[in-house]
N, C-alpha and C positions, 0 to 999 in steps of 0.2 A: 533281611533273611533270604535265603534261596529254597527255594520249593524242589523236591526232588520225588519225580513220579516216575513208577516203572518197577520192574521184576525185581523182588528181594530173593537174594541167595545166600545162603551161608556158606563159606569155603572153610574147608575143613582139610586141615595138614597132618600129617603122619609123617614124623621124621624118624629116620633109624640108619643103618648101616646094611652093605650087603657083605657078606663074608662067604658065601656059599649059595651052589645052587640046589635046588630041592631035588630030591630023589623020585618025588611022585611025578614030575613034569620039569621040561626044560627052560623052568623061572628061577628067578632069584628069589632067597629067601630074606625078608627085612627083619630085622631085628630092632623093634620099636623102642624108641628113647624117648619121644616127647610126642603129645597130640594136642595141636594149637587149634583154634577157632577163630575165622575174622567175619566181619560183614563183607559180604561179597553182592556180584551183580549191582543194581541200582543203589543198593547201602553202602557199596564202597565209595561211591559218588560223596555221601554224608561223612565217611571215614576221610576224605581227602578234604573235604570243605572245613572239619574240625581242626584239621591240621593247619589250614589256614586261619585260624580264628576266626570264622564266618559260620553264623547262626544257620540253622536249615530247620526244615521240616519234610517229613520222610511221608510217601503216600504209596501204598501198596496192600500187598496180600501175604498172610503168612499163615500156617496150619494151626489147630488148636491141639499143639505137641509140645514137647520139652522145647525144641528147636526154635519154634514161633515164641514160645516165652522169653529165650535167651535172646532175640531178635529185639523185640522191646524193651529187656533190662539193658542191652548193651547201649541202644539209640538213647536212652535214657542218660546214660553213663557220658555218650558224647553231646548231651544237653541238646538234642534233636528233638523237635516237638512230633510225636508219633502217634498222636491222636488218630490220624488217617490211614493209620496202618490196622486194615482189617483184619480180624482173625476167621478164617472159615472153621466150619466142621470138619469132621473126620473124611470129608469128601475130598480135600485139598490139602495135603501135607506140607510143610514147609520145604522149598528146594534146598538139596544138600549137595554140592560136589565136594568129593573128596580125593585129595591128593597124597599119593605115598611119594615121599621123596628120600631118596638115600643119596649122601655125598654129594648134594646139592643139585642131583638130577633126578627128574620125575620118571619112576617108575611107570606108575600106572594112574589114571583118573578114573573114578567110575560116581556117575550121578544119580539121584534119587530125586525124581521133580514131577510135577504134574503139568503139563504145557497146554491142555485144553483152554479154549479163552475165558476170560471170568464172565459170569453173568452180567447182562446190563443192568439189574437191579444195585450189583455187587459195585459195579463201576458208578451207577449212581451214587452211591454214599459215598466214595471217593472223591467224586466231584463235588458234592457237598462239604466236604472237609476241605477241598482246594478252594473253594469260593469264600470259605469263612477265614481263611489265612490271606486271602490276597490283599487285605487293606497294609500288612506289614510285608509285603514280598519286594523284593529289589528285580527276581528273575525268578526264572524257572528253568528247570533241567525234566527232559524227558529222555530217561534212560532206558531204550528198547533193547531188551535182551529176549525180545520173542519168545516169552513164555507165558502169554496169555493175558496179563494185566492190560498192555496197550495195544487194542486191537484197532483197525484203522479209523473206524466210525469214534471210537472213544478219542483216538488222537485228533479227529477233527472237531469234536466237540471241545477239548481241553484248548486247541490253537485258538478257536473263535471265542473261547471265554479270555484268554490271557492276551488279547492282543492289546496293544497298547504298552507292553512291558516287554522285557528281555527274553525270548523264548529260543534256548538251546535243545538240539536232538543228537543223542548219540544213536544212531537209525540202523535199522534193518533194512536190507533190500526187498524185501517182500511188502513193506509197507511204504513204499517210496512216495505213492502219490499223496498219501494222507498228510506227509510233512509241509505241504505247500502252506505257505504264509508263515513260517517260524522265521526265527530271526538269522538263524545260522544252524548248520549240521557240521558235526566232526567225525566222517567215517575214515576208516582206513582206505587206501587206494583199492584194494580189492573189493571192498562192499561200494565205493564211490563208481566203479567201474560199472559192475553189474546194475546199480540205482542208474546209470547215465544210458545203459546198452552199449557199453564201448569196451574194447579190451583194456585189459589191467597192464600196460604198459609202463613201468617205472622211469620215465623220462620228462625231465621238465617240462617239454611241449606237450606231451599228451596227458599229464597231469592239470595243465593250464586248460586244457580242452575240455577236460572233465568236468574239472570246476567250473566253468563256465557255462557249459551246458545244465548243470544242478542248479546252478545262480537263477540262470534265467527260467528253465521248467518249474521250479518250486517257487519262484517269487521270493528270495532270502536275500538277506542282507550280506551274508559273508558264507563262504565254503572253506573250511578248514580242513584238508586233507592230511592225514598221517600217512609217512611213506618210509618207516622201517628205518634202513640205513643212509637213505637221502632225505631223512628229516620231515619238514612239513612243507606245504604250499597252502598260502592263503590268498584266496581270491576276494576282493574287497568290492566288487561291480564295477570298478574301474581298471584294476591292473592285477597281477598276480605277482605274491611275493615268496620265493623259495627260500626255507631257514634250514640251513644244514643242521644234521643232528647234533645233539649236546652229550650223547651217549658217549662215556669213556671206557663202561665196561658193562655187557648187557648180559646178565645172569638169568633175567626171568621178566618177559612181558606181561604176565599175567596183571591184568587191571590198569594197564598202563593209560588205556582211553579213558577211563574214570577219572585218572588224574587229568588229563587233557583237559576235558570237558569241566571239571570242576574250577581249574585254576584259569582257564579263558572266561567262564562265566563270571568268576570271581572280581576279574579284573575289570571284564567290561560293567559290572554291577558298580564299581567304586568311579568308573569314569576314565579307565585306559582307553586309547584308542586301539582298534582290532589289531593292527601291527606290534604294537608294543605287547598286547595282551598274548598272541600268538607266540611271539619270543619267548616270555615269561612262561607260558605252558610247555612250551620245546624244552626250556631247561629244566621244569619239573619231570616231564618226561623222562629226561636223561639221568635224572636222579632214580628215580622208582625201577629202572630196567637195571639198575645196579646193584638191588637190592632181591633177596629170594621170596618168594610169595606174593600176595596182596599188598601193596605196599602203600605209603603215601610219602610227601615231602612236605616239609613247611618251609615258611619264609626265608629261614635263615640257609636251609640246605639249597633251596634256589638261588639265592643271593650268590652261596659259595661257588655254586657248581660252574 
């Protein structure tokens, strides 16, 4: 079982067509055909693990509202233990990101969320649930979307508690120092450059320098940088491995980072070496960016890609 801790978001997609411009303002009028809801943020990591037939447990916060109940129900449908998903009262609604999409193009996105830091007592409740699940855990993913669940102090508590196991982090630059002692991080190039205090130049040499600095500064085993059209760079403490992109068509990069960390972690947890795990994660990312919306990739899709 892989534990996933972080910021739960509901991804809402409103699909439609644009045939005219509004007479009220110079904006397109979208005629809605379909409304779709998917688990997003950290919970999208759970969706990806489910697609990989890997059991999970989710830890985070939702509001005492319809969307929060939907999150619990959907996690249960994915056979993910959600006893560590804390339902907060009316002071913290469930985070929802709504995207309006017409003819496969995103027209606008609007967010409804609460980003203040979670209370220490709430984090303590989450930590208790994490401790209960540790005996059955093969790895843990900290999915940091910067929405208040994973504060620096809480991240440090978790990494200390999780020592001895695989700890993967999808990071936010503002929390860089707190990730010290994790097994690996999976930032994109822009995030990694900000974390290292360097320029975001997308060359192999510069990616290597960024990865090596983060590896040494944060006492990590691996750094896996995602580099858009340049693929990925894995630094394993001894050398860098540059992995060309596997994307054939790019329709939507939403959630691709969740796929990368889910697949990389699942592969490490089953015993793959880091380079093999990174190569498989790269192929999985190539699958999901060819789909519209928050997507997943199963083993058969990854193998065929």
